[in-house]
C-alpha positions as CSV (number, residue, x, y, z in Angstrom):
1,M,-175.8,-11.4,-124.9
2,K,-176.1,-7.7,-124.1
3,H,-179.4,-6.3,-122.9
4,Y,-180.2,-2.7,-123.7
5,T,-182.6,-0.6,-121.7
6,T,-185.0,1.4,-123.9
7,A,-186.2,4.9,-123.0
8,A,-189.8,3.5,-122.7
9,A,-188.6,0.9,-120.2
10,L,-186.9,3.6,-118.2
11,V,-190.1,5.6,-118.1
12,L,-192.1,2.5,-117.1
13,A,-189.6,1.7,-114.3
14,A,-189.7,5.2,-113.0
15,T,-193.6,5.2,-113.1
16,V,-193.7,1.9,-111.2
17,A,-191.2,3.2,-108.6
18,L,-193.2,6.4,-108.2
19,Q,-196.5,4.5,-107.7
20,A,-194.8,2.2,-105.1
21,Q,-193.9,5.3,-103.1
22,K,-197.3,7.0,-103.5
23,P,-199.0,7.3,-100.1
24,M,-201.8,4.8,-99.6
25,S,-205.2,5.6,-98.2
26,A,-205.9,4.7,-94.6
27,P,-208.5,2.1,-93.8
28,K,-211.5,3.2,-91.7
29,G,-211.3,3.2,-87.9
30,G,-208.0,4.9,-87.7
31,K,-207.3,8.1,-85.7
32,A,-205.0,10.7,-87.3
33,I,-201.9,11.2,-85.1
34,S,-198.6,13.0,-85.2
35,D,-195.8,11.2,-87.1
36,E,-193.2,13.4,-85.3
37,L,-193.7,11.8,-81.9
38,I,-190.1,10.6,-81.3
39,G,-187.3,13.2,-81.3
40,I,-184.2,13.9,-79.2
41,F,-183.2,16.6,-76.8
42,F,-179.6,17.6,-76.7
43,E,-178.3,19.5,-73.7
44,D,-174.6,20.1,-72.8
45,I,-175.0,18.2,-69.5
46,S,-172.6,15.4,-68.2
47,S,-170.0,16.6,-70.7
48,A,-172.2,15.8,-73.7
49,A,-170.6,18.4,-75.9
50,D,-166.9,19.0,-75.2
51,G,-165.4,15.5,-74.6
52,G,-168.5,14.0,-76.1
53,L,-170.4,14.7,-79.3
54,F,-168.0,17.5,-80.4
55,A,-165.0,15.5,-81.7
56,E,-162.3,17.9,-80.4
57,L,-159.7,15.9,-78.5
58,V,-157.8,18.7,-76.7
59,Q,-159.3,20.0,-73.5
60,N,-159.0,23.8,-72.8
61,G,-157.3,24.3,-76.1
62,S,-158.1,28.1,-75.9
63,F,-156.8,28.5,-72.3
64,E,-160.1,30.0,-71.3
65,F,-160.9,27.9,-68.2
66,N,-161.0,30.2,-65.2
67,P,-161.8,30.2,-61.4
68,T,-165.2,31.8,-62.0
69,E,-166.2,28.5,-63.6
70,R,-164.8,26.1,-61.0
71,D,-162.5,26.5,-58.0
72,G,-158.9,25.7,-58.9
73,W,-159.4,26.2,-62.7
74,G,-157.2,28.5,-64.7
75,A,-155.7,29.1,-68.1
76,G,-153.3,26.1,-67.5
77,T,-156.0,23.6,-66.6
78,A,-155.6,20.3,-68.5
79,W,-152.1,21.4,-69.5
80,R,-148.7,20.2,-68.3
81,F,-145.6,22.4,-68.7
82,L,-142.7,20.5,-70.4
83,R,-139.0,21.1,-70.1
84,P,-137.4,17.9,-71.3
85,G,-133.7,17.4,-71.8
86,H,-132.7,20.0,-69.1
87,S,-134.2,22.8,-71.2
88,L,-135.3,26.0,-69.3
89,G,-138.3,28.2,-69.7
90,R,-141.7,29.1,-68.3
91,M,-145.3,29.7,-69.4
92,E,-147.3,32.8,-68.7
93,P,-151.1,33.3,-69.3
94,R,-151.7,36.6,-71.0
95,M,-154.8,38.7,-72.2
96,D,-153.2,41.7,-73.9
97,Q,-153.6,41.8,-77.7
98,P,-155.6,38.5,-77.9
99,L,-156.4,36.5,-80.9
100,H,-160.0,37.7,-80.6
101,P,-161.9,39.7,-77.9
102,N,-164.3,36.7,-77.4
103,N,-161.2,34.5,-76.8
104,P,-159.0,36.8,-74.6
105,T,-156.7,34.4,-72.9
106,Y,-153.6,32.9,-74.5
107,M,-150.3,31.3,-73.4
108,R,-146.9,32.9,-73.7
109,L,-144.0,30.5,-73.8
110,H,-140.6,31.8,-72.7
111,I,-137.9,29.5,-74.0
112,E,-134.6,30.3,-72.2
113,R,-132.5,27.2,-73.0
114,V,-133.0,24.3,-75.3
115,K,-130.7,21.4,-74.5
116,E,-131.1,17.8,-75.6
117,Y,-130.5,15.3,-72.8
118,Y,-132.4,12.3,-73.9
119,D,-131.6,10.8,-77.3
120,Y,-135.2,10.2,-78.1
121,R,-136.2,11.4,-81.6
122,G,-135.4,15.0,-80.7
123,W,-137.5,15.0,-77.5
124,K,-136.3,18.5,-76.3
125,G,-137.5,22.1,-76.1
126,V,-140.0,24.0,-73.9
127,G,-143.7,23.6,-74.3
128,L,-147.0,22.1,-73.3
129,E,-148.7,18.7,-73.1
130,N,-152.5,18.0,-73.1
131,G,-154.1,14.7,-72.2
132,G,-157.5,15.5,-73.5
133,F,-160.5,14.2,-71.7
134,D,-159.2,11.3,-69.6
135,G,-156.7,10.6,-72.3
136,I,-156.7,11.0,-76.0
137,S,-157.9,8.0,-78.0
138,V,-156.3,7.6,-81.4
139,K,-156.3,4.8,-84.0
140,A,-153.4,3.6,-86.1
141,G,-153.4,4.9,-89.6
142,N,-156.2,7.4,-88.9
143,R,-155.4,11.1,-89.7
144,Y,-155.8,13.8,-87.1
145,D,-155.8,17.5,-88.0
146,C,-153.7,19.5,-85.5
147,S,-153.8,23.3,-85.6
148,L,-152.9,26.3,-83.5
149,F,-152.7,30.0,-83.7
150,A,-149.2,31.4,-82.9
151,R,-147.0,34.5,-83.1
152,N,-143.3,35.0,-82.7
153,V,-142.8,37.7,-80.0
154,E,-139.0,37.8,-79.5
155,G,-136.0,36.1,-81.1
156,A,-135.5,34.1,-84.2
157,A,-138.2,32.2,-86.0
158,K,-139.4,29.3,-83.8
159,K,-139.2,25.7,-84.8
160,V,-142.1,23.9,-83.2
161,R,-142.6,20.2,-82.8
162,L,-146.1,18.7,-82.5
163,A,-146.3,15.1,-81.3
164,L,-148.7,12.5,-80.2
165,V,-147.1,10.3,-77.5
166,Q,-148.1,7.6,-75.1
167,P,-146.9,8.1,-71.5
168,Q,-144.7,5.3,-70.2
169,G,-144.6,6.1,-66.5
170,W,-142.5,8.2,-64.2
171,G,-138.9,8.7,-65.4
172,K,-139.5,6.9,-68.7
173,D,-139.5,8.5,-72.2
174,P,-142.9,8.6,-73.8
175,K,-143.5,6.5,-76.8
176,L,-143.8,8.4,-80.0
177,L,-146.9,7.8,-82.1
178,A,-146.9,10.6,-84.6
179,E,-145.1,13.9,-85.1
180,A,-144.8,17.0,-87.4
181,T,-142.8,20.2,-87.3
182,L,-143.7,23.8,-88.3
183,E,-142.2,27.2,-88.1
184,V,-143.6,30.3,-86.4
185,N,-142.0,33.3,-88.0
186,T,-144.4,36.2,-87.9
187,P,-145.2,38.7,-85.1
188,A,-148.9,38.6,-86.0
189,W,-151.3,35.8,-85.0
190,R,-151.3,33.2,-87.7
191,K,-153.0,29.8,-88.0
192,H,-150.7,26.8,-88.4
193,E,-151.8,23.3,-89.4
194,A,-150.4,19.8,-89.5
195,V,-151.7,16.2,-89.9
196,L,-150.7,13.6,-87.4
197,T,-151.0,9.9,-88.3
198,P,-150.4,7.5,-85.3
199,T,-148.5,4.3,-86.0
200,E,-150.5,2.3,-83.5
201,D,-153.7,2.4,-81.4
202,C,-153.6,4.2,-78.1
203,A,-156.3,5.0,-75.6
204,N,-154.3,7.4,-73.4
205,A,-152.2,9.5,-75.7
206,C,-151.1,13.1,-75.1
207,L,-150.5,15.9,-77.5
208,Q,-147.2,17.7,-77.1
209,L,-146.2,21.1,-78.4
210,L,-142.5,21.8,-77.9
211,V,-140.7,24.9,-79.1
212,L,-137.1,24.1,-80.1
213,T,-135.8,27.7,-80.5
214,T,-135.0,30.1,-77.7
215,G,-137.0,33.3,-77.4
216,T,-140.7,34.1,-76.7
217,M,-143.8,32.8,-78.5
218,D,-147.5,33.1,-78.0
219,V,-149.9,30.2,-78.7
220,D,-153.7,29.9,-78.6
221,E,-156.6,27.7,-79.8
222,L,-154.7,24.4,-80.0
223,S,-156.9,21.7,-81.6
224,L,-156.7,18.0,-82.5
225,M,-159.6,16.8,-84.6
226,P,-160.0,13.4,-86.2
227,Q,-160.6,13.6,-89.9
228,D,-163.0,10.7,-89.6
229,T,-166.0,12.6,-88.2
230,Y,-169.7,12.2,-89.1
231,K,-170.0,13.4,-92.7
232,G,-166.8,15.4,-92.1
233,H,-168.8,17.9,-89.9
234,G,-166.7,17.7,-86.7
235,L,-168.9,15.4,-84.6
236,R,-168.0,12.1,-83.2
237,K,-169.0,9.4,-85.6
238,D,-170.1,6.6,-83.3
239,L,-172.2,8.9,-81.1
240,V,-174.0,10.5,-84.1
241,E,-174.6,7.0,-85.5
242,A,-176.2,6.1,-82.3
243,L,-178.5,9.1,-82.7
244,A,-179.2,8.2,-86.3
245,N,-180.3,4.7,-85.3
246,L,-183.0,6.2,-83.1
247,H,-184.7,7.6,-86.3
248,P,-185.6,10.9,-84.6
249,R,-187.9,13.3,-86.3
250,F,-186.6,16.5,-84.6
251,M,-183.9,17.7,-82.2
252,R,-184.4,20.2,-79.4
253,F,-181.3,22.2,-78.4
254,P,-179.2,23.6,-76.7
255,G,-181.2,22.9,-73.5
256,G,-182.6,22.7,-70.9
257,C,-181.3,24.9,-68.1
258,V,-178.3,25.8,-70.3
259,V,-180.6,28.1,-72.2
260,H,-181.2,30.7,-69.5
261,G,-178.2,30.7,-67.3
262,G,-179.2,28.2,-64.6
263,G,-178.4,29.5,-61.1
264,D,-175.9,32.0,-62.2
265,G,-178.1,34.8,-63.5
266,F,-177.9,36.3,-66.9
267,W,-174.1,36.6,-67.4
268,N,-173.9,33.1,-68.7
269,T,-177.2,32.9,-70.6
270,Y,-176.8,31.0,-73.8
271,R,-176.9,33.6,-76.7
272,W,-176.9,31.9,-80.1
273,K,-175.1,34.7,-82.0
274,T,-171.9,34.1,-80.0
275,T,-171.8,30.4,-81.0
276,I,-171.5,30.8,-84.8
277,G,-168.7,31.8,-87.1
278,P,-165.0,30.7,-86.7
279,R,-164.3,28.8,-83.5
280,H,-161.7,31.3,-82.2
281,E,-164.4,34.0,-82.5
282,R,-167.0,32.3,-80.4
283,R,-167.6,33.4,-76.8
284,Q,-167.0,30.6,-74.4
285,L,-168.7,30.6,-71.0
286,K,-169.5,28.6,-67.9
287,N,-171.9,25.8,-68.2
288,T,-175.0,25.7,-66.0
289,W,-173.9,22.2,-64.9
290,G,-170.6,23.5,-63.5
291,Y,-168.0,23.2,-66.3
292,H,-166.7,25.0,-69.4
293,Q,-168.4,25.3,-72.8
294,S,-166.0,25.9,-75.7
295,M,-168.9,26.4,-78.1
296,G,-167.1,24.4,-80.7
297,L,-170.5,22.7,-80.9
298,G,-172.7,25.8,-81.7
299,Y,-175.8,26.7,-83.5
300,Y,-174.3,26.0,-87.0
301,E,-173.3,22.5,-85.9
302,Y,-176.7,21.9,-84.3
303,F,-178.5,22.8,-87.5
304,Q,-176.1,20.9,-89.6
305,L,-176.6,17.8,-87.5
306,C,-180.4,18.2,-87.9
307,E,-179.9,18.3,-91.7
308,D,-177.5,15.3,-91.7
309,L,-180.1,13.1,-89.8
310,G,-183.2,14.5,-91.4
311,M,-184.5,16.0,-88.2
312,A,-186.5,19.2,-87.8
313,P,-184.4,21.7,-85.7
314,L,-186.1,22.9,-82.5
315,P,-183.9,25.6,-81.0
316,I,-184.9,27.0,-77.6
317,L,-184.2,30.7,-76.9
318,P,-184.3,32.5,-73.5
319,C,-187.1,35.0,-73.0
320,G,-185.6,37.5,-70.5
321,V,-186.3,35.4,-67.4
322,S,-183.6,33.4,-65.6
323,C,-183.9,29.9,-64.3
324,Q,-185.6,29.7,-60.9
325,G,-182.3,28.2,-59.7
326,T,-181.1,31.8,-59.4
327,N,-180.8,33.1,-55.8
328,G,-181.2,29.6,-54.4
329,G,-184.7,29.1,-55.8
330,W,-184.5,25.4,-56.7
331,G,-187.1,24.7,-54.1
332,M,-189.6,26.3,-56.4
333,K,-190.9,28.4,-53.5
334,G,-191.7,32.1,-53.9
335,Q,-190.1,34.3,-56.5
336,A,-186.5,33.4,-57.2
337,Q,-186.1,34.6,-60.8
338,D,-184.2,37.5,-62.2
339,V,-185.9,39.3,-65.1
340,V,-184.8,41.6,-67.9
341,P,-186.5,45.1,-67.7
342,M,-189.3,45.3,-70.3
343,S,-187.4,48.3,-71.8
344,E,-184.7,45.8,-72.9
345,M,-187.0,43.1,-74.3
346,D,-186.6,44.3,-77.8
347,E,-183.0,42.9,-77.8
348,W,-184.2,39.4,-76.8
349,T,-187.0,39.5,-79.3
350,Q,-184.6,40.6,-82.1
351,D,-182.4,37.7,-81.3
352,A,-185.3,35.4,-82.2
353,L,-186.1,37.3,-85.4
354,D,-182.5,37.3,-86.4
355,L,-182.3,33.5,-85.8
356,I,-185.2,32.9,-88.1
357,E,-183.4,35.0,-90.7
358,W,-180.1,33.2,-90.1
359,A,-181.8,29.8,-90.6
360,N,-184.3,30.6,-93.4
361,G,-183.1,33.9,-95.0
362,D,-181.8,34.4,-98.4
363,V,-178.0,34.9,-98.8
364,N,-178.8,38.6,-99.5
365,T,-180.2,39.1,-96.0
366,T,-177.9,40.2,-93.2
367,W,-178.1,37.0,-91.2
368,G,-178.6,34.7,-94.2
369,R,-175.3,36.0,-95.5
370,K,-173.6,35.0,-92.2
371,R,-174.9,31.5,-92.6
372,A,-173.7,31.3,-96.2
373,E,-170.3,32.6,-95.1
374,Q,-170.0,29.7,-92.8
375,G,-170.6,27.3,-95.6
376,H,-174.3,26.8,-96.0
377,P,-175.9,29.1,-98.6
378,K,-179.1,27.0,-98.7
379,P,-181.6,27.8,-95.9
380,F,-181.9,25.3,-93.2
381,G,-185.7,25.4,-93.2
382,L,-186.6,26.2,-89.6
383,K,-190.2,25.3,-88.7
384,Y,-190.2,25.2,-84.9
385,L,-188.9,27.8,-82.3
386,G,-189.1,27.3,-78.6
387,I,-189.3,30.4,-76.3
388,G,-188.3,29.7,-72.7
389,N,-187.5,26.5,-70.8
390,E,-189.1,25.3,-67.7
391,E,-189.3,28.7,-66.0
392,K,-191.8,29.3,-63.2
393,I,-194.9,30.8,-64.9
394,T,-194.9,34.0,-62.9
395,P,-196.6,37.3,-64.0
396,E,-193.1,38.5,-65.0
397,F,-192.6,35.5,-67.2
398,A,-196.0,35.7,-68.8
399,E,-195.5,39.4,-69.7
400,R,-192.2,38.7,-71.4
401,F,-193.3,35.6,-73.1
402,R,-196.4,37.3,-74.5
403,Y,-194.2,40.2,-75.7
404,M,-191.9,38.0,-77.7
405,Y,-194.6,35.6,-78.9
406,E,-196.8,38.4,-80.4
407,R,-193.9,40.1,-82.1
408,I,-192.4,37.0,-83.6
409,T,-195.7,35.6,-84.9
410,R,-196.6,38.9,-86.3
411,Q,-193.5,38.9,-88.5
412,H,-193.3,35.1,-89.0
413,P,-196.7,33.4,-88.8
414,E,-195.2,30.4,-90.5
415,I,-193.0,29.6,-87.5
416,V,-194.5,27.2,-84.9
417,I,-193.8,28.6,-81.4
418,V,-193.3,26.1,-78.6
419,G,-194.0,27.5,-75.1
420,T,-193.3,26.0,-71.6
421,A,-195.5,24.6,-68.9
422,G,-192.9,25.2,-66.3
423,P,-191.2,22.6,-64.0
424,G,-193.2,19.6,-62.9
425,S,-195.9,19.4,-65.6
426,H,-198.8,17.8,-63.8
427,Q,-202.3,19.2,-62.9
428,G,-202.4,20.9,-59.6
429,N,-198.9,22.4,-60.0
430,P,-199.4,26.2,-60.2
431,D,-196.8,26.6,-62.9
432,F,-198.5,23.9,-65.0
433,D,-201.9,25.4,-64.6
434,N,-200.7,28.9,-65.3
435,G,-198.7,27.7,-68.3
436,W,-201.8,26.1,-69.9
437,K,-203.9,29.2,-69.1
438,L,-201.3,31.4,-70.9
439,A,-201.2,29.0,-73.8
440,E,-204.9,29.0,-74.3
441,E,-205.1,32.8,-74.0
442,L,-202.5,33.2,-76.8
443,G,-203.6,30.3,-78.9
444,L,-200.1,28.8,-78.6
445,P,-199.5,25.9,-81.1
446,I,-197.5,23.7,-78.7
447,L,-196.7,23.6,-75.0
448,D,-193.6,21.8,-73.6
449,E,-194.3,19.6,-70.5
450,H,-191.5,18.1,-68.4
451,Y,-191.6,15.4,-65.7
452,Y,-189.2,12.8,-64.3
453,E,-191.0,10.1,-62.2
454,P,-190.5,6.7,-60.7
455,R,-191.4,3.8,-62.9
456,D,-194.8,3.3,-61.2
457,Y,-196.0,6.6,-62.6
458,F,-195.3,5.4,-66.2
459,L,-196.8,2.0,-65.5
460,K,-200.0,3.4,-64.1
461,S,-200.6,6.9,-65.4
462,R,-202.8,7.6,-68.3
463,Q,-202.3,11.4,-68.2
464,Y,-203.3,12.3,-71.7
465,D,-206.6,10.4,-71.9
466,A,-208.3,13.2,-70.0
467,Y,-206.9,16.1,-72.1
468,P,-209.5,18.0,-74.1
469,R,-209.6,17.0,-77.7
470,D,-210.8,20.4,-79.0
471,R,-207.9,22.3,-77.5
472,K,-205.8,24.2,-80.1
473,T,-202.6,23.8,-78.2
474,K,-200.8,20.5,-78.6
475,V,-198.4,18.8,-76.1
476,Y,-194.7,18.4,-76.5
477,L,-193.4,16.1,-73.8
478,G,-189.9,17.6,-74.0
479,E,-188.3,16.0,-71.0
480,Y,-189.3,12.8,-69.3
481,A,-187.8,9.5,-68.0
482,A,-188.3,6.9,-65.3
483,K,-185.9,7.4,-62.5
484,D,-183.8,4.3,-63.1
485,K,-182.2,2.5,-66.1
486,K,-183.3,-1.1,-65.6
487,L,-185.3,-3.1,-68.1
488,I,-188.5,-2.6,-66.1
489,D,-188.0,1.2,-66.2
490,A,-187.6,1.0,-70.0
491,L,-190.7,-1.2,-70.3
492,A,-192.6,1.3,-68.1
493,E,-191.6,4.1,-70.6
494,G,-192.6,1.9,-73.5
495,L,-196.0,1.3,-72.0
496,Y,-196.4,5.0,-71.4
497,L,-195.4,5.7,-75.0
498,L,-198.1,3.4,-76.2
499,H,-200.5,5.6,-74.2
500,V,-198.9,8.7,-75.8
501,E,-199.3,7.1,-79.3
502,R,-202.9,6.4,-78.5
503,N,-203.2,10.1,-77.7
504,G,-201.2,11.2,-80.7
505,D,-203.9,13.6,-81.7
506,V,-203.1,15.6,-78.5
507,V,-199.4,14.9,-78.0
508,S,-197.4,15.9,-81.1
509,M,-193.8,15.4,-80.0
510,T,-191.8,13.7,-77.2
511,S,-188.1,13.5,-76.3
512,Y,-186.4,11.5,-73.6
513,A,-184.0,13.4,-71.4
514,P,-181.1,13.7,-70.8
515,L,-179.6,12.3,-74.0
516,F,-175.9,11.8,-73.3
517,A,-173.6,11.3,-70.3
518,R,-169.9,10.8,-70.2
519,K,-168.4,8.1,-68.0
520,N,-166.8,9.7,-64.9
521,A,-168.4,13.1,-65.7
522,T,-172.1,12.5,-65.1
523,N,-174.3,15.2,-63.6
524,W,-177.6,13.4,-63.9
525,N,-178.9,9.8,-64.0
526,P,-180.4,8.1,-65.8
527,D,-179.4,9.1,-69.3
528,L,-180.3,7.5,-72.7
529,I,-176.7,7.0,-74.0
530,Y,-173.5,6.7,-71.9
531,F,-170.1,6.8,-73.5
532,D,-166.4,6.9,-72.9
533,N,-163.5,7.8,-75.3
534,E,-163.9,4.5,-77.2
535,R,-167.6,3.7,-77.6
536,P,-171.2,4.5,-76.6
537,F,-173.1,2.3,-74.2
538,L,-176.8,1.9,-75.0
539,T,-179.4,1.6,-72.3
540,C,-182.5,-0.4,-72.2
541,S,-184.5,2.8,-72.6
542,Y,-182.5,3.5,-75.8
543,Y,-183.8,0.4,-77.5
544,I,-187.4,1.3,-76.5
545,Q,-186.9,4.8,-78.0
546,Q,-185.4,3.2,-81.1
547,M,-188.4,0.9,-81.8
548,F,-190.8,3.8,-81.5
549,G,-188.6,5.9,-83.7
550,Q,-188.6,3.2,-86.3
551,S,-192.4,2.8,-86.3
552,A,-193.7,6.4,-86.8
553,G,-197.0,6.7,-88.6
554,Q,-200.0,8.9,-89.3
555,Y,-202.8,6.7,-88.1
556,Y,-203.5,4.8,-84.9
557,Y,-205.8,1.8,-84.7
558,G,-206.9,0.8,-81.2
559,Q,-209.2,-2.2,-81.9
560,C,-206.9,-4.7,-83.6
561,V,-205.4,-6.5,-80.6
562,R,-207.0,-8.5,-77.8
563,F,-205.1,-10.1,-75.0
564,Q,-206.0,-13.6,-73.8
565,G,-208.2,-13.5,-70.8
566,D,-209.5,-10.0,-71.4
567,D,-213.1,-9.5,-72.2
568,A,-212.3,-6.9,-74.8
569,Q,-209.4,-5.1,-76.5
570,V,-207.1,-3.4,-74.0
571,V,-207.3,0.0,-75.6
572,Q,-207.3,2.0,-72.4
573,P,-205.6,-0.2,-69.7
574,Q,-206.4,0.3,-66.0
575,P,-203.6,1.3,-63.6
576,D,-203.1,-2.3,-62.4
577,V,-202.7,-3.6,-66.0
578,H,-199.1,-3.4,-67.0
579,Y,-199.4,-4.5,-70.6
580,G,-200.7,-2.7,-73.7
581,Q,-200.7,-2.4,-77.5
582,S,-200.6,0.0,-80.4
583,V,-201.2,-0.4,-84.1
584,V,-199.9,2.4,-86.3
585,L,-200.0,2.8,-90.0
586,N,-197.5,4.8,-92.0
587,V,-199.3,5.6,-95.3
588,K,-196.1,7.2,-96.7
589,T,-193.9,4.2,-96.4
590,R,-196.8,1.6,-96.6
591,R,-195.8,0.0,-93.3
592,L,-197.9,-1.3,-90.5
593,Y,-196.5,-1.5,-87.0
594,V,-197.9,-3.6,-84.2
595,K,-196.3,-2.8,-80.8
596,L,-197.0,-4.9,-77.7
597,C,-195.6,-4.3,-74.2
598,N,-195.8,-6.9,-71.4
599,A,-194.3,-5.4,-68.3
600,E,-195.7,-8.2,-66.1
601,A,-194.1,-11.4,-64.7
602,Q,-196.4,-13.7,-66.6
603,A,-196.4,-14.4,-70.3
604,K,-199.2,-13.0,-72.4
605,T,-200.9,-14.1,-75.6
606,A,-202.1,-11.4,-78.0
607,H,-204.8,-12.0,-80.6
608,L,-204.3,-9.9,-83.7
609,D,-207.1,-9.0,-86.2
610,L,-205.5,-7.0,-89.1
611,S,-208.3,-7.8,-91.6
612,R,-208.9,-4.1,-92.5
613,F,-205.4,-3.7,-93.9
614,R,-205.2,-4.7,-97.6
615,G,-202.1,-6.0,-99.3
616,M,-200.3,-7.4,-96.3
617,K,-197.2,-9.4,-97.1
618,S,-197.0,-12.9,-95.7
619,T,-193.8,-12.2,-93.7
620,A,-192.8,-9.5,-91.3
621,T,-189.9,-8.4,-89.2
622,K,-190.4,-9.2,-85.5
623,T,-188.2,-7.4,-83.0
624,T,-188.2,-8.3,-79.3
625,L,-186.6,-6.8,-76.3
626,A,-186.8,-9.1,-73.3
627,G,-185.0,-10.0,-70.1
628,Q,-185.3,-9.9,-66.3
629,P,-186.8,-6.7,-64.7
630,D,-183.6,-5.7,-63.0
631,D,-181.4,-6.3,-66.0
632,E,-179.3,-3.2,-66.8
633,N,-176.9,-2.2,-69.5
634,N,-173.7,-0.6,-68.1
635,F,-170.0,-0.1,-69.0
636,D,-169.1,-3.6,-67.8
637,N,-172.1,-5.5,-69.2
638,Q,-174.6,-5.1,-72.0
639,P,-177.1,-8.0,-71.5
640,I,-180.1,-6.3,-73.1
641,A,-180.5,-5.7,-76.8
642,P,-183.3,-6.3,-79.3
643,K,-183.4,-9.4,-81.4
644,S,-185.0,-9.4,-84.8
645,E,-186.2,-12.3,-87.0
646,T,-188.4,-12.8,-90.0
647,V,-191.8,-14.4,-89.2
648,K,-194.9,-15.4,-91.0
649,V,-197.9,-13.2,-90.5
650,A,-201.6,-13.5,-91.3
651,K,-204.6,-11.1,-91.0
652,K,-205.7,-13.1,-87.9
653,M,-203.0,-14.5,-85.7
654,T,-201.7,-14.9,-82.2
655,L,-198.4,-13.8,-80.7
656,D,-196.9,-15.1,-77.5
657,L,-195.3,-12.3,-75.4
658,P,-192.6,-13.3,-72.9
659,P,-192.6,-11.8,-69.4
660,Y,-191.0,-8.4,-69.2
661,S,-190.8,-7.8,-73.0
662,F,-191.6,-5.4,-75.7
663,T,-192.4,-6.8,-79.2
664,M,-192.8,-5.0,-82.5
665,L,-194.0,-6.3,-85.9
666,E,-193.2,-4.4,-89.0
667,I,-195.4,-5.5,-91.9
668,A,-195.2,-4.2,-95.5
669,L,-198.4,-3.4,-97.3
């Protein structure tokens, strides 16, 4: 018998669904807190972009590596010259008549003789081979977009063979995985494209380009991109999925010290305008951390990623002051910064104003049109903008920051400006104190604090309990981490985040740092997510961040949990107490979250009184992260991961907490 849905039934169903999603009122006793506490901070450190989040598989595809970036580097870095089958020729880096002024170097191939010697599927010609980043990982049946710009300089039209091969060792023919041919027949630069589909999996493939016709040909901007990227947006799928599973509310980018040129002065300062538009028109430059940035992952991709994951973008712009690493100033002693003359600060200010227009402007505006031309006519909805990153708060910095802040807020009062408290954000540090003084003078909305400390700091410190509650400026804890990656370090961070959550009326945002690190190319330890070409490796700290990201809310309740043996609820633990609790209500999703950390060697019993919360379901999801204090997830072993189960709950109940554990209850209301 068929059942027909009437219009009235549809209206009723829609009304019920709408009422179910309607925010509930918060019971008394709660403190309003930020529901944007957990975000992420992306910086191109430890090869997090090229060879990492950006899915490009060819290294130095534009031939722009050079000795100013690293000794021994050059246009041919990551490339091998091929002359199989007794063919003759040579390669020659050139910079005259480039593809684009921002991408000046290209490779000229002189093909003098093409002679087939090996009878191996036409393996002959003169050309190049690229092994990517520690090999190119490809999967059977997956499709890979291969492209290059080329022009025929001398001789007949050039037949070009593109191939994915697996090396077989010295003196042996490579194993063919996929191939395609194309013809280069014009004297002007032209983009050529092909799709390569490997016949089998390979973790160490190489991409070959072989010219099969004598003469001279120029090539530039070689690329091999998997078609299977996150939402087709050119980012590595498994790494973005790891980010999505953190449930971050915002993303800060592109740094970090990358923002203001690190120890190299202003010449390699990150300027957002040179990272948008077609890839071959983006200006590449040396990374602060000692390697090359292709800018394939640029501002457009950052904003697009924020949109894909529902994160608020938080771009950080330089403010005319270099990192104190300049001139050997990493000791933080004295004045080691370079500064832009005040007469030139309008340029840096205009960069910020143009970014706001690019992100939020109508398609009829100058910069809004550029965004639309790249494929995104709808505004991105920029809310936050950071000015400066971890600079010493010198008089020169204060003058330039004030100049930019006043002019930006005058034109865009709707934009929330995030300032910096300098390096080492603790009371008594002159930069920290000067940063807060400047913030209060300006009425700055948010100030970015940074600190990396041993685990004991996070186990014992209650830094934000003493912060004034009436201060207008909120805290963004933009970079922090315990200085190791064992379970006990993650639990220390978890205990500290309970403290942050309790102070969610003072602290509005946090982001663990650094985010990514590539195996065998790590500049900094620890990091939240490690990876190789095949997969990500999630640390214990990752899972702590994940649980906090899953349990965001708008109200904090501090009187709902008492630990066995304590005289009262442990709302504000003493430094020698390494356990704690937090109860957070999300009125939008109608979820209650109870988080309990036990970073001690003895089991604990927690008594819960949730009587004030109406409509509790009888079951909840219980997630536990537990192990031995020195347990550590690494490339060879991943012993620590959260375990979830469905449990019965009541308004008054007890929970047993294992030693060295973090437990979370998610209860529907």
